N, C-alpha and C positions, 0 to 999 in steps of 0.2 A: 504494500500500500504506500509506503514511504517513497518507493522508487517512482511510482506513478505521479505522486505529488511533486517530487523534485523535477520530473520531466515536464509537468505542466507549468511549473514556475520558470523553468529554463526556457520553454517556448514563449511564455509571456515576456520574459526579459529580452529575448531575441527580437520579438515583435516590436517592443518599445525601442530597442536600439536601431532597428531598421527604420522605424518611423522617424526617429530623431535625425538619422542620416538623410532620409528623404526630404525632410523639412529643410535641413541645412542646404542640401543641393538645390532645392527649389528656390531658396532665398538667394543663394549665390547666382543662380541662373537668371532669376527675375531682376536682380540688381544689375547684372551685366547687360541683359537685354534692354532694360529700361534706359540705361545710358547709351547703348549702341543705337537704339531706335529713336532716341530723343523723346521719350515719353515724359509727360508732365510730372511735376513733383507730387501731385495728388495721387496719381496712379502708382508711383513708386512707394508712397506712404501706405497705400492700400495693400500692396504686396508685403511691405514690412509688417503691417498689422496681421495679415494672414499668417506670416511666419511666426509672429509672436504668439498668436492663438495656437498654432501647432505646437510650439515649444511648451506652452502652458498645459495643453492637453497631454503631452508626453510626461510632464512633471506630475500631473494628476494620476496617470496610469502607473508611474513609478511609485508614487506614494501608496496607491492601492495595492500593488504587489508587496510593498513593505508591510502594510497593515495586515495583509493576509498571513504573512510569515509570523508577525507578532502574535496574532490570534491563535496560531497553531502551537504556540508555546515554545518556539525555537528561538 
């Protein structure tokens, strides 16, 4: 039973890590494209807010994983 639980936690951790990496890549690409295409500052700030929301969601998922581990008594 503990092995299945650790596997689930590992998958959740990997999912969060991939999500953070994806948001980071999106942010870098959006910043680069915004300057290359000459997008307005309002559009660039919108992309920044999307990235900030993504990083906030990743933090929320990380805290959720941590809380589940704490509730398991480990």
